[in-house]
Structure formats: structure tokens, C-alpha cells
N, C-alpha and C positions, 0 to 999 in steps of 0.2 A: 555522422556529424554529431558534434557535441551539442548539448542543450544548455542555453543560458536563461537566466531569469532577468527580465527587464523591469526595473522599478521606475514607473512613469507617473504622470499626473502633475508634474511641476515644469511646465504646464502640459495639459493634454495636447496642445497644438504641436509642441516639439516632440511629444511621445509618438504621434502619428508619423512624423518625419523619421524618427529613429526606426520605427517598425518598417516603413517603406524602404529606407536605405539599407538596413540589414538584410532584408529579403532580396533586394536588387543586387547587393554586393555578393551575397552567397550565390545568387542565381548566375552571376557572371561566370562562376566556376562549374556549377552543377547543371546549368541550363534552366529554361523556364518551365519545364515539365514538373518540377518539384520545388519544395521550399523547406527551410529548416523548422524544427520544432522550437517554439519560444513560449516561455511562461511569462505573462505580463501581470504585474500588480500595479494598478493605477490608483494612487492615493489622492486624498483631497488636498489641494494646494493651500487650503486654509491653515493646515498644520505649519507650513513654512511661514505664513504671514504672522502667526502668533509669535515667532521668534523666541520660543521657549526651548533652549538648547537641550535640556535634559529630556523633555518630552519628544523632541525630534530624534535625538539619539536612540531612545528606547523604542520608538515606533519603527525606525529603520532596522534595528536589530531584530525586532519581531518579524518584520517583513522578510528580512534576509533568511531567517531560520525557516519561515513558511516556505519560501521558494526553494531552499536547499532540500527540505523534506519532500517537496513536490518533484524533485529530480534535477534541479538546476545544478550544473557543474561549474558555473561562474555567474557572477552578478554584474550587471551594468545599470548604473544609476543614470537615467536619461536626462541629466541636467547638471550644470556646474555647481550651483549653490549647495545642493544636498551632499556634495563631497566633503562638507564639513563634518560629516559623521564617520568618515573613513577610519580615522585613528581609533575611534571608539568601537566600531562594528567589526572591522577586519580581524583583530586578534581573537574575537569571540566566535568566529565561524571558521570552518576548515575548507572552504572553497574560496577562490580569489575573487576580489572585487576588482574589475578592470578599471583602473583609475584614469580619469580624463586627462590628468596632467601628464601621464605617460604618453598618451596619444599626442598631446601638444608638444612634448619634448622630442618625440621621434620626428615630427615634421619640422621642428625648429633646427634640429641637428642636420636634417636633410638639406635645409636651405642655408645652413651656416649662420643662423641667427643666435646671438648670445644675450641680447637685451630686448625684452618684449614689453609693449604697453598692454595694460589689462583693462577692458571695459566689461561692465556688468552691473548687477545690483549692489547695494551697500554691503551685505554680508560677503559676497564674492570678492569685492574690491578691498575691503578692510579686514576681512577675516584672516587672511594670511595663509589659508590652507592650500591654495594653489601656488602662490609664490614660494612658500616654504618647501613644498614638494619639488618644484622646479629647481630651487637653489640647492637643496640638500642632496638631491639625487643626480642632478645634471649640471650644476653650476651655471644655470640660466638665471639672469637677473630680470626682475619684473618692476616696471614703473607703473604707478597708478595715477589717476587724475588728481588735480589739486583739490584740497579739502572743500573749497566753496562750490565744487561741481558734483560732489558725491550725492547729495540729495536729489539733484536733477537726474543723475544717472539712475538712481534707484526708482524715482517716479516714473520714468519712461518704461523701465522694465516691468515694474510691479503693476502700474495703473494701465499700461497700454499693451506692451508686447505679450506678456503672459495671458492677457485677455483677448488676444487676437486682433489688436489694433495696431496698424503699421502706418503711422502718419508721416507726412513730409516734414513736419516740425521735428519729430524724433530723429529721422534720417539726417537732417541738417545738423542737429545737435551732436550726434555721435561722430559725424564727419569732422566737425569742428574739434571735438575731443581728440580725434586721431591726429590732427594737426598739432595740438598742444603736446601730446605724448611724443610725437616725432621731434618736436623742438627740444624736448627733455632728453632725447637720446635713444628713443625706441627705434629698433631696426625692423620691427614687425609688430602687428597688433593682434592680441588674443581677443576674439569675439567671445567673451566669457559669459554670455547668456545664450542659451541654445536657440532663442528666438532671433537673436541678432543677424544670423545669416539669412533669415527670412526677410529682414529689413534692408540689409545692405549686401550687394553683390561683391564678391572678392575682387572684381575688376573695377570697383568704384573708386579705388584709392591707389596711390602710387607706392605704398609700402605693402609688403606681403601681409595678408590677413590669414590668421590661423582660425579657421572655421571649426570650432570644437565639435559640433554635432556630426559633421561628416567624418572627421578624423576618429571620433570615438565609435561611430557606427562601423567604420572600417576595422578598428581594433576588435570589435565584437565579432564581425564576420570572419576575421582571420582566426580567432579563437574557435569558432564553430567548425571551421574547416581544418584545424590543426590535428595532427595525429598523435602528438606527445601529450 
């Protein structure tokens, strides 16, 4: 089996889910008697809260090099927002970063979805790094919430979900946002915060929901088990 480096801590709640899912998914193929080798680097989420892009880029590059030196053959960033560093970090290391948007696109293509609504925190919604990757590489259009709701999206993710709080108020808010994205033409919804699938079940709404955590974990498991 190949060895991956998992960059977590944003938040540690979703990192636990990544670790569990990757082990379970690999276990589906190799059995419960064994498990893959993983190297985990869990950083302090305060780095992301500072929103200092240069500092974030440099820290992720440092971590990426550390994990590569430790034997990682690929990297998985266990959250949506830190994928903002991809264009900075990937050209500077010689192992692949398994991009979460590639996992989103694979599922979208499978379901025949060409226009997706995107939920998440402010950097994920407005940063463009996921929509750009989807549009450039797969021709998938992304719709984001109206400007007046961006702050509330960010509040629930930052002040609640990443701190392990999953309230009825947050659930009602995000379901309403899905209705609004559907009205704007979304054929499916990207749960673009890795804690959102912990708040909302994929069966809670009548549009397909792209649960990035599960899909990204599957991508990691497939890499671990791949022969090439």
C-alpha cells in the first residue's frame, strides 16, 4: 500500500472523520485485520483564522515538505478552505496533492451535474480556488450564495461547526441557502465545509449533495490501494 500524508487540524473534528473513513475504505479491500500507514500533521486552526495568505502558504509548504521527507507519497489536505494553498505549494513539491475539487468533479460527472451550488465559509465561497479548478479542468459551473448571506455562512462554519457545535439554527440556515441556490440554477450542492456533512445528511434535501469529506477520503483510499 502507498503511504499518504494527511494535513489536518482544520478542524480536528473533521480530521477524525477523515482518518476513520480512510481506514474504513481501505479496510473494505484489505480486510479488518490490517490498516494503511498514514502520517498525520495536525496544525493549529488559528493559522487559518488569521487569514494571512502568505503565512498560510508558507506553513503548508513547510508541512508538505516535512511529510514528504517522512515518506508520504501523496498529500491530502483534510478540509476545503486550505486548498487555497494548492497553486502555491504543488509546484514546489514532487509528490501530488490530491485536490478535493477533483473528488467533487468525479462525483458530479458520475451524476451528470454541470452546475453546482457551493456552501462553506467566506474564503471557500469567495476565494474562487474551488470554482476555478472545477471550471478550468471540468467545465463545471459553480454558484455561490448571495452577498448578504456570506457573513452568516462564515459565522456558522467558523464559530460553530469547526468548534464542534451543530445547532438546529445552523441546519435550518444552510437548508434555506440550498433552496436559494436551487432557485439560481444549482443542480447539486457542494457541502464545501468538511463539517457540513456532520450537520446535514445527504438525504435531507431533494438535490444531490456533494459531501466533500467522504469523496475526498475515497480519493485518498483509492490512491493508497493503487498500483501505479
